[in-house]
N, C-alpha and C positions, 0 to 999 in steps of 0.2 A: 844779399844780406845774410846774416848769420841767424840760424834758427835751430829749434830743437825739432827733429822729425822722427817719425816712425819708420824704422828699417824693415825689410821684409818679414822679419820675426815679431813685429809690432814692438820693438824695444825703442825707447827714446834715446836718440844720439844726436849730437851736434853735427851741423851740415850747412852747406851754403844753398840758398834758395833765391828765386827771383825777387828783385825789390818790388814793393807793392804799386809803385807808380804815383803818379799825381793824384791829389785829392780832388774830387768832384765838388761841385758847389755845395756849401753847407757842411763840409767835412774838414777835418785836420789830420795831418800826419803826426803821430806820436812816437818819439823814440822811447822805447820801453826801458825803463830803469829796474823794474821789479814786477814780478807776477806772483800768483798764488796758485795752489792745487786745491781742487774740489772734487767730490765724489763723482761729479759729471765727467771729469777727466779720465777717471778709471774706466768709465763706460765707453768713452771715446777711444781710448787706447786699447781696450780688449776687443772692440769691434762688435761689442753686443747690438743686438736689435735696437734697445733704447738708446744706444750711443750714437746710432745712424740718424736719430731724430734731433740730435743736439747740435750737429753740425754737418756741413756738406762733406762728401767723400772725394777728397782731393788726392792728388799725387804729385808731389809730396804732401802729406798730411801733417800739419803743425798743431799740436795740441795747445790747450791753455785757453781761458776765458778773461781771467782778471789781469789789470795792468794798472801800473803808474809810471809816469814818465813825464818827458818834456816835449812840448810842441816843436816840431822840426820845420813844418810848412802848413800854411792856411790858405784855403780856397776862399772864394767870394761867399758872403753871407753866414759868417761865423760869429757874428755878434762882437762882443769884448774880448774874445780870445785872441792871442797874439803869439808869435814865435817866442820860444824860451819859456813860456808859461808852463808850470808844473801842473799836471791834471792827472786824474784817474778815472776809472770806470771799469766796465766789463763788456765783452763782445756778446751778441745774441745767442741765446741757446736756441738755435734753429737751425734746420737742414739748409737753409739758405745762406747760412755763415760760412765763408770759405776761408777765414783767417784763424789763426792761432796767436795766442798773445805771448807764448815763448819764442819769441823773435825779436830782432832788432827794431822792427817798426810795425805800427798797425795803422790803419786808416779808419777813422770813426766819425759818425756824426757829431757835430758841434754840440747838440743838445744832449748827447750821451755821456758826456764827460763833465767834470767840475773841478775847478781849480783845488790844489792842495795847499794848505797852509805851510807857512815856514816851519812851523813847530811839529809838523807831521812827516815822518818818514816815508820814502817811497814804498818800503816793504809793509809798512803798517797799512798805507792807503790800499794798495793792491790786495792785501789779505782782508780788507774790510768791504771791498766793492760788491761781490756777490753776496756773501752771507749777511753783511749788514743790511743790504737793500732788501733781501728776502725777509729778514726778520721785521724790519721796518714796513714794509708793504703787506706782509701777512698779518701782523698784529693790528696795524692801523687801519689799512684799507679792507682786508679781508674780514678779519676778527671783529673790527669796529670796537677795539678796546678803547674804554673811557676811563678818566681818572676815577680812582676808587675800586676799579674792578680787580678780580682775582685771576691769576694766570697758571695754568700748568704747563710747563715746556717738557715735552718728552723727547729725551735725547740732548740734555743740557749742556754736555761737555765738548760737542762738536762745534764746527765753525758757525752753523746757523744757530745752533741752541745756545751757544756761549754769547752771541750777540743779542739773542732773543730775550734772554734773561735780563740783561742790562737795559735793553730798549724798553721792555715792559715797564721796567721802573722809571725811565725817563718819561714814558708817556702817562705816567701817574698811577700805575697798579699799586694797590694797597698791599698785596702779597704775591710772591712768586714761589711756585714748588718747581724743582726740576729733577727729572729722573736721570740716572747715570749709574755706572757700576760703582762698586764699594771702593775701588782704588781711585776714583775720581771725585768723591764726595767733598773732599776739602777744597778742590779746585772750585766746584759748583757753588759751594757755600762762599767762596771768596768774590764770586761774581755777583752775589746778593739774592740767591735763592735758597730756599730750604730743600736740601738734598734728600732724595729718596732713592735707596738701593732697589732698581728694578728687578734685581734677581731674587730679592726677598720679599718684595711687596708687588704683587700683580698690578698692572696699570688700573684696573677697575677699582682696586682697593685703595688707591693713592690718597693719603689723608690731606686734609687742608681745604677741601671743597666746601660748597659747590663752587665751580669756576666758571667766570664769564667767558674765557676764551681757553680752549685747549690747543696749543700749538705742537703739532706733531713734527717736530724739526728732523726727527730721524726716520720720518715716513714708515714707521714700523708698527703702528697701531691701526685702529679704525674708528669711526664714529660708533659702530655697532658695539664695540668693546668697552667704550668709555662714555656712552652718552648720559648715563646716570650720574656722572659726576658733573654735568653741566648745569647751570642755572636754566630755568625755563626758557629763557631766550638767549641762551649762550651760544657760542659758535665753536665748532670743530674745524681747524685749519690744518691741511697738510700740504706737502711740498711736492708730492709725486701723484701724477695721474695713473689710472688704470683701471681694471674691472671692479676692483674694491671700491673705488671712489664711486663708481655708478651705483653700486649696491647701497653705499652709505647714502647718497642722494635720495634714493627711493625710501630708505628707512626714515629719513627726515621730513619727507613731503607733507606729512600730516601733523607736524610739530611747528612750534615756533623756534625750536632750535635750528641753527643753520650749519650747513656743511660747505666748506669752501676750499679752494685750491688756489695757492699763490703761485703765479707765473712771473718770474722776476723780470724786471726791466731796468736798464740802465738809464736814470732819469736824472737830469742836472740837479733839479730841486732836492731830491732825495739824497743824492751824493753830497750835495752841499750841506745838507743837514748832518750827515754822519761826519763829514770833515770838521764842522763846528763843534761836535760833541767831542771828537777826538782832540782837537786843539784846546778844548776847555779842561780835558781831563775827565769829563763826565762818561765817556765810552772808552773802554780798553779793548784792544783787539789782541788776544793772546796768541803769541806765535810759538808753536810747539817746536819747530825745526826750521832752519833756513838751509836750502841746498842751492847749487849753482848749476850752470850749464852741464858740467860732467857729472853731477849727482842727482839728476831729476829721477833717474830710475829708482834710487834709493828712497826719494821723498815719496813717489808713488806707492812703493812697497810698504812704507810706514803708514801712509794713508789708508791702504787696503787692510792693514793689520788690526785696525780699530783701536790703537792705542793713543791716537793723537788727542791732545787736549788743545782745543782752540784751532789754529790754522798752520799751514806749511808755506812759507814764503820762498820764492825763488829769486835770488839775486841774479840780474842780468846786467848789471852795470859794468 
């Protein structure tokens, strides 16, 4: 099958790789029509230490996690899924995962994908899978956001942040404040947040609090830096593990405030909720740029530049 692989210089190039084979019970083979790029892909492509924990080291190595496409084959035990059904999801962020979504086919568990509505395009679905799921699971499950709550999204213009602003509103947040650069303030305001220029206003001085949830979508802050912005029983949620998170957990141990990490999973129920919001027009996935097989390297370079507003989609049709 065709795929994007890393050459000896770790540059992504089109090539042929072995087909994934038959799907085991409970799995489906998806013909990928579109994918999307995430910061995790930059780590995988660079070969960084953290990237090695996000997927297995294989040769050839095919990057990519998000996908949307059409079911090509079904094994036993896949419920109501059928061949030709449009579905989307994302591969596991785990060193046990040997697949990449920048390929013709992926083999995935049936409960890790959800149908795509007719009104939702493959590029939109793929660009929603990881970041929409991260925002939903982080705000609802880890942050325990309730209707009427107040939310601060740190890094509101990126893939996770742009979804978090909107999903906070959909979960009933009374107010949402989003930090971003000055050049992206109009974009963040259009998503439904009160934008704050992080270069002019330190995070600890962000107006609009106290907040019930601080969602650090950019993984660029810490509980210690912004704990005074939280309500007495508020939650700080980050998307990146590390030594700083351990320190944050120690700081919070004698407080009613909570520190949590969202480890995103591709769950059918959550994907179905995202698809429903997209189909209704309640949720928008901003696509900054679309690249194809030949220009994936350009998409990764733009993602690394920090200039992206929303997501970068990859057209594999």
